[in-house]
DOMAR-405533 format. One record per residue: residue number from 0; residue in one letter; x, y, z of N, C-alpha, C, CB in turn. Coordinates in steps of 0.1 Angstrom, whole numbers, plus 5000, padded with zeros to 4 digits. Atoms other than C-alpha are relative to their C-alpha. Glycine has a CB too. Example, Ala and Ser with C-alpha at 12.3 -4.5 7.8 and 13.67 -1.06 7.14 Angstrom:
REM residues 2
SITE resi resn n.c1 n.c2 n.c3 ca.c1 ca.c2 ca.c3 c.c1 c.c2 c.c3 cb.c1 cb.c2 cb.c3
SITE    0    a 5009 4988 5000  5123  4955  5078 5009 5012 5000  4990  5000  5012
SITE    1    s 4991 4989 5000  5137  4989  5071 4992 5011 5008  5004  5005  4986
END
This chain:
REM residues 250
SITE resi resn n.c1 n.c2 n.c3 ca.c1 ca.c2 ca.c3 c.c1 c.c2 c.c3 cb.c1 cb.c2 cb.c3
SITE    0    m 4991 4992 4993  0095  1801  1806 5009 4991 5010  4992  5011  5009
SITE    1    v 4990 5008 4992  0126  1788  1825 5001 5007 5013  5013  4998  4993
SITE    2    s 4997 4995 4987  0129  1793  1862 5002 4989 5010  4988  5009  5005
SITE    3    f 4998 5010 4989  0143  1774  1892 5006 5008 5011  5008  4988  4995
SITE    4    t 4995 4994 4988  0152  1783  1927 5006 4989 5009  4989  5008  5007
SITE    5    p 4990 4988 5002  0179  1786  1940 5006 4999 4986  5011  4999  5010
SITE    6    r 4995 4998 5014  0196  1798  1908 5014 4993 4999  5001  5015  4996
SITE    7    l 4988 5008 5001  0223  1771  1911 4996 4987 4994  5006  4998  5014
SITE    8    a 5002 5013 5007  0224  1741  1887 5012 4991 5002  4996  5003  4985
SITE    9    l 4989 5010 5001  0244  1709  1887 5002 4997 4986  4997  4987  5009
SITE   10    a 4998 5002 5015  0260  1705  1853 5004 4986 4997  5012  5010  4996
SITE   11    s 4999 5014 5004  0261  1673  1834 5015 4996 5000  4994  4998  4986
SITE   12    l 4987 5006 5000  0291  1650  1837 4999 4986 4994  5007  4999  5014
SITE   13    s 5003 5013 5007  0292  1621  1812 5004 4988 5009  5007  5000  4987
SITE   14    g 4998 5012 4993  0289  1588  1829 4999 5001 5015  5014  4995  4997
SITE   15    a 5001 4998 4985  0284  1603  1864 4988 5007 5004  5012  5008  5004
SITE   16    a 5011 4992 4996  0255  1627  1863 4987 4993 4998  5000  5013  4992
SITE   17    d 5012 5007 5001  0226  1604  1870 4991 5004 5011  5003  4985  5001
SITE   18    a 5010 4997 4991  0196  1604  1893 5005 5001 5015  4988  4991  5000
SITE   19    d 4994 5000 4987  0216  1595  1924 5008 5012 5003  5008  4987  5002
SITE   20    w 4992 4988 4999  0240  1623  1917 4992 5012 5002  5009  5001  4987
SITE   21    a 5008 4988 4999  0212  1648  1913 4993 5000 5014  4989  5000  4990
SITE   22    r 5006 5000 4987  0195  1636  1945 5010 5004 5011  4995  4985  5003
SITE   23    a 4990 4996 4990  0227  1640  1965 5003 5015 5000  5013  4993  4997
SITE   24    g 4997 4986 5000  0231  1676  1953 4987 5009 5001  5006  5004  4987
SITE   25    a 5013 4993 5000  0194  1686  1956 4999 5010 5012  4989  4991  4999
SITE   26    a 5001 4991 4988  0199  1702  1990 5006 5014 4997  5007  4994  5012
SITE   27    y 4993 4988 5003  0220  1729  1974 4995 5007 4987  5014  4998  4999
SITE   28    a 5003 4995 5014  0207  1733  1938 4985 5000 4997  5007  4991  4990
SITE   29    g 5014 4999 5005  0175  1743  1920 4998 4992 4988  4997  5014  4998
SITE   30    a 5001 5008 5012  0182  1723  1889 5012 4990 4998  4999  5009  4987
SITE   31    a 4989 5010 5002  0203  1693  1878 4999 4995 4985  4998  4988  5010
SITE   32    f 4999 5004 5014  0214  1686  1842 5006 4986 5000  5008  5010  4992
SITE   33    l 4994 5014 5001  0218  1648  1839 5006 4998 4986  4988  4990  5003
SITE   34    g 4994 5003 5012  0238  1632  1812 5015 5004 5000  4993  5007  4988
SITE   35    g 5006 5002 5013  0252  1637  1787 4999 4986 4996  5008  5008  4990
SITE   36    i 5002 5013 5006  0239  1608  1768 4998 5001 4985  4987  4994  5007
SITE   37    a 5001 5001 5015  0242  1598  1732 4987 4993 4996  5013  4993  4994
SITE   38    v 5013 5005 5003  0209  1591  1716 4998 4995 4986  4989  5010  5003
SITE   39    d 5001 5006 5014  0215  1583  1679 5012 4991 4997  4999  5012  4990
SITE   40    e 4989 5010 5002  0237  1557  1663 5014 5006 4998  4996  4992  4987
SITE   41    a 4987 4994 5002  0265  1580  1653 5006 5004 5013  4999  5012  4990
SITE   42    s 4994 4995 4987  0269  1596  1687 5002 4988 5010  4990  5010  5007
SITE   43    r 4998 5011 4992  0265  1562  1704 5013 4992 4996  4988  4990  4999
SITE   44    g 4988 5005 5005  0293  1549  1682 5012 5008 5006  5001  4999  4985
SITE   45    a 4990 4992 4995  0314  1578  1693 5002 4998 5015  4997  5015  4998
SITE   46    a 4999 5003 4986  0306  1571  1729 5007 4987 5003  4986  5000  5007
SITE   47    r 4992 5013 4999  0318  1535  1725 5015 5002 4998  4994  4990  4990
SITE   48    d 4986 4997 5003  0350  1548  1711 5006 5007 5013  5002  5009  4988
SITE   49    l 4995 4993 4988  0354  1571  1742 5001 4990 5011  4990  5011  5004
SITE   50    l 4998 5010 4990  0348  1542  1765 5012 4991 4998  4987  4990  5000
SITE   51    e 4988 5008 5003  0376  1523  1748 5013 5007 5004  5001  4997  4986
SITE   52    r 4988 4993 4995  0400  1550  1759 4997 5005 5014  5003  5012  4990
SITE   53    d 5002 4999 4986  0387  1549  1794 4994 5013 5005  5014  4999  5007
SITE   54    r 5008 4989 4996  0364  1578  1795 4987 4995 5005  4997  5011  4989
SITE   55    s 5012 5004 4995  0332  1576  1815 4988 5004 4991  4997  5005  5014
SITE   56    e 5011 4997 5009  0300  1574  1793 4988 4993 5005  5004  4998  4986
SITE   57    f 5012 5008 4999  0264  1565  1797 4997 4993 4987  4988  5009  5004
SITE   58    l 5003 5007 5012  0257  1538  1771 4991 4989 5002  5014  4995  4993
SITE   59    p 5010 5011 4997  0226  1519  1781 4994 4995 4986  4988  5005  5008
SITE   60    p 5006 5005 5013  0209  1496  1755 4990 5008 4994  4995  4986  5003
SITE   61    d 5011 4991 5005  0179  1519  1752 5002 5014 5007  4986  4994  5003
SITE   62    p 4997 4987 4994  0189  1555  1758 4987 5007 5004  5007  5009  4991
SITE   63    f 5012 4993 4996  0153  1568  1759 4993 4994 5012  4990  4999  4988
SITE   64    a 5005 5007 4988  0142  1542  1785 5009 5005 5012  5000  4985  4999
SITE   65    f 4991 4995 4989  0173  1553  1805 4996 5014 5004  5014  4999  4995
SITE   66    v 5004 4986 4997  0163  1590  1803 4987 5000 5008  4999  5008  4987
SITE   67    d 5013 5001 4994  0128  1581  1813 5001 4995 5015  4990  4992  4993
SITE   68    d 4998 5006 4987  0139  1559  1842 5007 5010 5010  5008  4987  4999
SITE   69    q 4992 4990 4992  0164  1585  1855 4991 5011 5005  5012  5005  4993
SITE   70    l 5009 4988 4997  0138  1613  1854 4989 4995 5010  4994  5006  4988
SITE   71    a 5010 5006 4991  0112  1590  1871 5005 4999 5014  4995  4987  4995
SITE   72    a 4994 5002 4987  0136  1584  1899 5002 5013 5008  5014  4994  4999
SITE   73    l 4999 4987 4994  0137  1622  1906 4986 5006 5003  5008  5009  4992
SITE   74    a 5013 4994 4999  0099  1626  1908 4997 5005 5014  4990  4989  4997
SITE   75    d 5003 4996 4986  0100  1630  1946 5011 5009 5005  4999  4988  5009
SITE   76    v 4989 4992 4996  0131  1652  1946 4997 5015 4996  5013  4995  4994
SITE   77    p 5003 4986 5003  0127  1690  1949 5011 5007 4992  4997  5008  5013
SITE   78    v 4990 4994 5008  0149  1699  1920 4995 4999 4985  5014  4992  5000
SITE   79    q 5004 4999 5013  0142  1709  1884 5009 4991 4991  5000  5014  4994
SITE   80    p 4991 5009 5008  0155  1680  1862 5002 5004 4986  4995  4986  5000
SITE   81    a 4997 4997 5014  0171  1684  1828 5009 4989 4995  5006  5014  4998
SITE   82    f 4992 5010 5006  0188  1660  1804 5008 5005 4989  4992  4987  4996
SITE   83    n 4991 4996 5010  0218  1668  1783 5002 4988 4990  5014  5005  5005
SITE   84    v 5000 5011 5010  0217  1648  1750 5008 5004 4988  4986  4997  4996
SITE   85    r 4992 4999 5012  0240  1643  1721 4994 4993 4988  5015  4995  5002
SITE   86    s 5005 5007 5012  0229  1635  1686 5005 5007 4987  4984  5000  5000
SITE   87    a 4996 4995 5013  0241  1640  1650 4988 5001 4991  5011  4992  4994
SITE   88    t 5012 5000 5008  0205  1636  1637 4988 5005 5008  4997  4986  4994
SITE   89    p 5011 4993 4993  0172  1653  1646 4990 4991 5006  4993  5009  4992
SITE   90    d 5011 5008 4995  0147  1624  1651 5002 4995 5014  4998  4989  4991
SITE   91    p 4998 5004 4986  0163  1610  1683 4998 5011 5010  5013  4993  5001
SITE   92    l 5002 4988 4992  0163  1645  1697 4985 5002 5003  5006  5013  4994
SITE   93    v 5014 4998 4999  0126  1647  1691 4994 4990 5010  4993  4999  4987
SITE   94    e 5005 5010 4991  0120  1614  1709 5005 5003 5015  5006  4986  4996
SITE   95    a 4995 4997 4986  0142  1625  1739 4992 5012 5005  5015  5003  4999
SITE   96    a 5008 4989 4995  0123  1658  1740 4986 4996 5005  4998  5010  4988
SITE   97    r 5013 5004 4995  0090  1640  1743 5001 4993 5014  4994  4990  4990
SITE   98    v 4998 5006 4987  0103  1620  1772 5002 5011 5011  5013  4990  5000
SITE   99    c 4998 4989 4991  0115  1652  1789 4988 5007 5003  5011  5009  4995
SITE  100    r 5012 4993 4999  0083  1669  1782 4990 4993 5010  4993  5002  4987
SITE  101    d 5010 5008 4992  0062  1641  1798 5005 4999 5014  4999  4987  4994
SITE  102    r 4995 5000 4986  0085  1642  1829 5002 5014 5006  5013  4992  5000
SITE  103    d 4998 4986 4996  0084  1680  1832 5015 5003 5002  4992  5002  5014
SITE  104    a 4986 4997 5000  0121  1681  1825 5004 5008 4989  5008  4986  5000
SITE  105    f 4994 4992 5011  0142  1704  1804 5008 4990 4991  5009  5012  5005
SITE  106    l 4991 5007 5009  0160  1690  1773 5011 5010 4996  4992  4995  4987
SITE  107    e 4988 4991 5003  0195  1704  1768 5007 4993 4988  5009  5002  5012
SITE  108    l 4993 5005 5011  0210  1699  1733 5015 5003 5002  4995  5006  4987
SITE  109    n 4986 4999 4997  0247  1693  1736 5008 5005 4987  5006  4987  5004
SITE  110    a 4992 4994 5010  0267  1717  1714 5013 5004 5007  4993  5012  4992
SITE  111    h 4990 4996 4991  0295  1717  1739 5012 4990 5000  4995  5001  5014
SITE  112    c 4989 5009 4998  0316  1685  1741 5009 5000 4988  4994  4985  5001
SITE  113    r 4990 4997 5011  0348  1688  1721 5009 4988 4997  5009  5011  5004
SITE  114    q 4992 5012 5004  0361  1652  1720 5000 4998 4985  4995  4988  5008
SITE  115    d 4999 5002 5014  0373  1644  1686 4990 4990 4994  5014  4995  4996
SITE  116    e 5009 5010 5004  0352  1613  1684 4985 5005 4997  4999  4988  5010
SITE  117    l 5013 4994 5001  0320  1633  1689 4999 5010 4989  4996  5007  5013
SITE  118    c 5000 4990 5011  0329  1662  1666 5001 4993 4987  5012  5010  5002
SITE  119    a 4998 5006 5013  0339  1638  1638 4986 4995 4995  5009  4988  5002
SITE  120    v 5013 5005 5004  0303  1624  1637 4989 5011 4999  4995  4989  5009
SITE  121    g 5009 4989 5002  0287  1659  1637 4992 5004 5012  4991  4997  4990
SITE  122    c 5007 4995 4988  0276  1664  1673 5010 5007 5009  4993  4989  5007
SITE  123    g 4991 4993 4991  0290  1682  1703 5003 5014 4995  5012  4992  5003
SITE  124    e 4995 4987 5004  0310  1713  1696 4999 5003 4985  5014  5002  5005
SITE  125    s 5001 4998 5014  0309  1708  1659 4987 5007 4996  5001  4986  4993
SITE  126    l 5013 4993 5004  0273  1720  1659 5001 5015 5001  4989  4995  5010
SITE  127    l 4998 4985 4999  0285  1755  1668 5004 5006 4987  5010  5004  5011
SITE  128    a 4996 4995 5013  0300  1758  1634 4990 4997 4989  5014  4993  4996
SITE  129    d 5011 5004 5010  0268  1745  1617 4987 5006 5006  4999  4985  4998
SITE  130    a 5011 4994 4993  0243  1770  1631 4987 4997 4994  5002  5015  5000
SITE  131    d 5013 5004 5006  0216  1762  1606 4995 4987 5005  5001  5000  4984
SITE  132    r 5004 5013 4995  0216  1726  1616 4996 5000 5015  5011  4990  4998
SITE  133    l 5003 4998 4986  0216  1735  1653 4986 5006 5002  5011  5008  5007
SITE  134    q 5013 4994 4999  0187  1758  1648 4988 4990 4996  4999  5012  4990
SITE  135    r 5011 5010 5004  0167  1730  1630 4998 4990 5011  5005  4993  4987
SITE  136    y 5002 5009 4989  0174  1707  1659 4992 5006 5011  5014  4996  5005
SITE  137    v 5008 4993 4989  0161  1733  1684 4985 5001 4995  5006  5014  5002
SITE  138    e 5014 4998 5005  0130  1739  1662 4992 4987 5001  5000  5004  4985
SITE  139    r 5007 5013 4999  0122  1702  1660 4997 4995 5014  5009  4989  4993
SITE  140    a 5002 5004 4986  0127  1695  1697 4990 5009 5007  5014  5001  5007
SITE  141    s 5010 4991 4993  0108  1726  1709 4986 4998 4995  5005  5014  4998
SITE  142    a 5013 5002 5005  0079  1717  1686 4992 4990 5007  5001  4997  4985
SITE  143    t 5007 5010 4992  0071  1688  1709 4993 5006 5013  5010  4990  5005
SITE  144    g 5006 4994 4988  0062  1713  1737 5010 4999 5012  4987  4994  5004
SITE  145    a 4990 5001 4989  0094  1705  1757 5007 5013 5002  5010  4989  4997
SITE  146    t 4992 4989 4998  0114  1732  1773 5014 4997 4996  5000  5005  5015
SITE  147    v 4987 5004 5007  0146  1732  1752 5010 5011 5001  4997  4997  4985
SITE  148    g 4988 4991 5000  0180  1748  1756 5012 4994 4994  5003  5004  5014
SITE  149    v 4988 5005 5007  0215  1744  1743 5012 5003 5009  5002  5007  4986
SITE  150    k 4988 4998 4993  0248  1739  1761 5011 5004 4990  5004  4987  5008
SITE  151    v 4991 4995 5009  0275  1759  1743 5014 5003 5007  4995  5012  4993
SITE  152    r 4987 4997 4995  0312  1767  1747 5005 5013 4993  5010  4988  4997
SITE  153    a 4993 4988 5005  0330  1800  1743 5013 4997 4994  5001  5011  5011
SITE  154    e 4986 5001 5005  0363  1805  1725 5001 4989 4989  5009  4997  5011
SITE  155    v 4999 5009 5012  0355  1783  1695 5003 5008 4988  4986  4991  4998
SITE  156    p 4996 4991 5011  0372  1798  1665 4989 5001 4990  5013  4994  4993
SITE  157    g 5010 4997 5010  0348  1815  1641 4986 5000 5005  5001  4990  4989
SITE  158    v 5014 5001 4995  0318  1812  1664 4998 5012 5009  4998  4987  5008
SITE  159    d 5004 4988 4991  0302  1844  1679 4987 4996 5007  4998  5013  4991
SITE  160    l 5011 5006 4993  0279  1832  1706 4988 5009 5001  5004  4996  5014
SITE  161    a 5011 4990 4998  0258  1864  1709 4990 4998 4988  5004  5014  5001
SITE  162    p 5010 5002 5010  0242  1862  1674 4995 4986 4999  5006  5004  4986
SITE  163    l 5005 5014 5000  0240  1824  1676 4989 4999 5010  5012  4990  5003
SITE  164    a 5010 5001 4990  0221  1828  1708 4987 5006 4995  5004  5007  5013
SITE  165    r 5012 4994 5005  0196  1851  1691 4993 4991 4990  5003  5014  4993
SITE  166    d 5006 5009 5010  0191  1826  1663 4994 4988 5007  5011  4995  4990
SITE  167    l 5005 5011 4992  0186  1798  1689 4987 5004 5007  5010  4995  5010
SITE  168    e 5012 4994 4994  0160  1820  1706 4989 5000 4990  5002  5014  5007
SITE  169    d 5010 5000 5011  0142  1825  1673 4995 4986 4997  5006  5007  4988
SITE  170    a 5004 5013 5003  0142  1788  1668 4992 4993 5011  5013  4992  4997
SITE  171    g 5008 5005 4989  0124  1782  1701 5007 4996 5013  4993  4988  4995
SITE  172    a 4993 5003 4988  0151  1778  1727 4996 5009 5011  5016  5001  4998
SITE  173    a 5004 4992 4988  0142  1789  1762 5012 5004 5009  4990  4992  5008
SITE  174    f 4988 4997 4992  0177  1788  1778 5012 4997 4992  4999  4992  5013
SITE  175    i 4986 5003 5006  0214  1787  1770 5009 4998 5012  5005  5011  4990
SITE  176    h 4991 5004 4989  0240  1771  1792 5014 5002 4994  4998  4985  5005
SITE  177    v 4988 4996 5007  0273  1787  1785 5013 4997 5009  5000  5015  4998
SITE  178    d 4987 5002 4995  0307  1773  1793 5009 5012 4995  5006  4986  4996
SITE  179    a 4993 4987 5004  0325  1807  1793 5015 4998 4998  4997  5010  5011
SITE  180    m 4986 5002 5002  0360  1792  1793 5007 5012 5008  5004  4999  4985
SITE  181    d 4993 4989 4994  0383  1822  1800 4994 5014 4994  5015  5000  4997
SITE  182    s 5006 4988 5006  0359  1847  1783 4987 5003 5007  4997  4998  4985
SITE  183    e 5012 4999 4991  0335  1854  1812 4990 5011 4995  5004  5003  5014
SITE  184    s 5009 4989 5005  0322  1886  1795 4991 4996 4989  5009  5012  4996
SITE  185    v 5010 5004 5010  0305  1866  1768 4986 4998 5006  5005  4986  4994
SITE  186    i 5013 5000 4994  0277  1862  1793 4993 5013 4998  5002  4996  5016
SITE  187    a 5007 4987 5002  0270  1899  1791 4996 5002 4985  5010  5011  5004
SITE  188    d 5003 4999 5014  0271  1897  1753 4987 4993 4997  5011  4995  4991
SITE  189    i 5012 5008 5003  0244  1870  1753 4988 5006 5008  5002  4986  5004
SITE  190    a 5011 4995 4992  0223  1884  1782 4994 5013 4995  5005  5002  5015
SITE  191    s 5005 4987 5004  0221  1919  1767 4993 5000 4986  5012  5009  4999
SITE  192    t 5006 5000 5013  0209  1907  1733 4989 4990 4998  5011  4997  4990
SITE  193    t 5011 5010 5001  0184  1879  1741 4992 5000 5013  5006  4986  4997
SITE  194    d 5008 5002 4988  0157  1870  1765 5001 4986 5005  4985  5003  4997
SITE  195    l 4997 5014 4995  0171  1835  1770 5003 5001 5015  5011  4994  4991
SITE  196    f 4996 5002 4987  0175  1823  1805 5015 4995 4999  4991  4989  5008
SITE  197    v 4986 5003 5002  0213  1823  1808 5006 4994 5012  5008  5013  4997
SITE  198    v 4993 5007 4989  0231  1797  1829 5015 5001 4997  4996  4985  5001
SITE  199    a 4986 4998 5002  0268  1806  1833 5008 4988 5007  5005  5013  5006
SITE  200    n 4993 5012 4996  0293  1777  1837 5015 5003 4998  4996  4987  4993
SITE  201    n 4985 5000 5001  0331  1774  1842 5006 5007 5012  5005  5005  4987
SITE  202    g 4993 4994 4989  0351  1780  1873 4991 5004 5012  5008  5011  4996
SITE  203    v 5009 4995 4989  0321  1785  1896 5003 4992 5013  4984  4998  4996
SITE  204    r 4995 5006 4988  0336  1777  1930 4997 5008 5013  5014  4997  4999
SITE  205    d 5000 4991 4988  0331  1807  1953 4992 5012 4997  5014  5003  5004
SITE  206    e 5008 4988 5001  0315  1840  1959 5005 5009 4989  5000  5008  5013
SITE  207    a 4995 4991 5011  0338  1859  1935 4995 4996 4987  5016  5000  5001
SITE  208    t 5004 5004 5013  0329  1838  1905 4985 5002 4998  5003  4985  4998
SITE  209    v 5014 4997 5001  0292  1840  1913 4997 5014 4998  4992  4994  5012
SITE  210    r 5002 4986 5001  0293  1877  1918 5004 5005 4986  5009  5008  5010
SITE  211    e 4996 4996 5013  0312  1881  1885 4989 4997 4989  5013  4994  4996
SITE  212    y 5010 5004 5010  0287  1861  1865 4987 5007 5002  4997  4985  5001
SITE  213    a 5012 4992 4997  0258  1879  1882 5001 5014 4994  4997  5000  5015
SITE  214    a 4998 4987 5006  0273  1912  1872 4999 5001 4985  5013  5006  5005
SITE  215    y 5001 5001 5015  0275  1901  1836 4986 4997 4995  5009  4989  4995
SITE  216    g 5014 5002 5004  0238  1893  1836 4995 4986 5000  4998  5006  4987
SITE  217    a 5005 5014 5000  0236  1856  1842 4988 4999 5009  5011  4991  5006
SITE  218    d 5012 5003 4992  0203  1843  1855 5002 4989 5010  4988  4996  4991
SITE  219    a 4996 5011 4991  0219  1813  1871 5014 4996 4998  4990  4988  4999
SITE  220    v 4987 5006 5002  0252  1795  1875 4999 4985 5002  5011  5007  5010
SITE  221    s 4999 5014 4998  0262  1759  1873 5014 4995 5005  4996  4993  4987
SITE  222    v 4988 5006 4995  0288  1737  1890 5001 4987 4993  5000  4999  5016
SITE  223    g 4997 5012 5007  0304  1709  1870 5008 4990 5008  5007  5003  4987
SITE  224    r 4992 5011 4994  0333  1688  1883 4999 4999 5015  5014  5002  4997
SITE  225    p 5002 5001 4986  0329  1697  1920 4986 4998 5005  5006  5011  5007
SITE  226    s 5014 5001 4996  0292  1690  1919 4996 4989 5010  4991  4998  4987
SITE  227    d 5002 5010 4990  0296  1661  1942 5007 5003 5013  5005  4986  4995
SITE  228    d 4993 4996 4988  0315  1681  1968 4991 5010 5008  5014  5008  4996
SITE  229    p 5010 4991 4992  0291  1695  1995 5007 5013 5005  4995  4992  5011
SITE  230    v 4994 4988 4995  0317  1720  2007 4999 5011 4989  5015  4997  5004
SITE  231    v 5001 4990 5011  0319  1737  1973 4985 5004 4997  5006  4994  4987
SITE  232    l 5014 4997 5003  0281  1734  1968 4994 5010 5010  4992  4987  4999
SITE  233    e 5005 4991 4990  0274  1750  2001 5005 5014 4999  5004  4995  5014
SITE  234    r 4994 4987 5002  0298  1779  1994 4993 5007 4988  5015  4998  4998
SITE  235    v 5006 4994 5012  0283  1785  1960 4986 5003 5002  5002  4991  4987
SITE  236    r 5014 4997 4997  0248  1782  1972 4998 5013 5009  4993  4988  5008
SITE  237    d 5001 4988 4992  0254  1809  1998 5002 5012 4992  5011  4999  5012
SITE  238    a 4998 4988 5009  0268  1832  1971 4989 5002 4991  5013  4997  4992
SITE  239    v 5012 4998 5009  0239  1825  1948 4989 5006 5007  4996  4986  4995
SITE  240    d 5010 4994 4993  0215  1834  1975 5002 5015 5002  4998  4994  5014
SITE  241    r 4996 4986 4999  0233  1867  1979 4999 5008 4987  5013  5002  5006
SITE  242    h 4999 4993 5012  0238  1876  1943 4990 4997 4989  5014  4998  4994
SITE  243    l 5010 5004 5010  0211  1857  1923 4987 4996 5007  5006  4989  4992
SITE  244    g 5012 5003 4993  0185  1853  1950 4988 5009 4997  5002  5000  5015
SITE  245    v 5012 4992 5002  0150  1868  1950 5002 5015 5003  4988  4995  5008
SITE  246    e 4998 4986 4996  0160  1899  1968 5010 5007 4990  5006  5001  5014
SITE  247    a 4990 4994 5009  0191  1904  1945 4995 5003 4987  5012  4990  5000
SITE  248    t 5005 4998 5014  0171  1901  1913 4988 5009 4999  4997  4987  4994
SITE  249    r 5012 4991 5000  0143  1925  1922 5004 5013 4994  4994  5002  5013
END
């Protein structure tokens, strides 16, 4: 079962969302999604290509040691850790899941990033169009005993997130992290048809956005790009306490 308090998460930012970043935001958030990090050869090759065009990426020599070290660095921090991972093949996801399991962290499969380099090798957003493969990845990762979820994106042509979410739940997923884009009501479609813990993402900056996502049935919200801005985090945390706090969810 997924639960964290407060119901505010820090969302992964490639090349930036590490243990120090999570520690800095822990005063406001109940969870922190580190990463994303590429864990197989194909996705690591794509990450190298992204670095060449000046994007920030985590590309340590040993990605699994990096995940373990980063999670170990949060052992004394009162925040639920999670790691967002990219892979075009299942075995590295299983290895990453074991690391997360042993550190009491969540594993988040990345079916969200839309950079051409990542999609070309079969990870990121391309997984949304290959639901059978994504389900198999969830099954393999969750079989380790890790708490597994998926980061997804709305408004992908030909992809209906509500039935996909049901399939992911059947495969063993415990949560879904939804970048709603400009289709905020997709949160209601997912929340009404699954028992997944639903984290709503995109545009979470103030009380109005938190209230809207809460009304659609989100269990939590996440903050991405401004996750290093204490002014934004304080404002969102106050709204989360009002709309997604213990009293609000009774």
